[in-house]
C-alpha positions, 0 to 999 in steps of 0.5 A: 940461747937455747940449744935448739936454736944452736943445733939449727944454726950449726946446720946452716953454717959451712964446713969451716965455720962448724969446725970453728964452732965445735973447737970452741965448745971443745975448748970450754970442756977441756978446760973446764974444772967441772969436767967431772960433771960430764957423764962418763958415757958422754965423755967416751962418745966424744973420745970415740968421735975424736978417734974416728974423725967424726967430732965435727959431724952433727952427733959430735956437736950434739955430744959436745953441746951436752957435755958443755952444758953439764959442766959449763952452762954459763960460759957455753951460752955466752960463747954460743951467743957471741958466735951464733 
């Protein structure tokens, strides 16, 4: 699944489904042994979103997509295909 389609689908989901989607992608990023491939700037932005309670908004979703695509692109695509 391409990431543009994932963004489009995210906007169609209700709040509860958006949270599940974001949580799943966050789990991919946090459990990755390749997390060093995530740019520091992206990591800090995700951290700030978590602390401010805004991780589940569109910008938070985009950041997580970027992070997961950097460290686990195959796992991200499989996850998105199974969920979206």
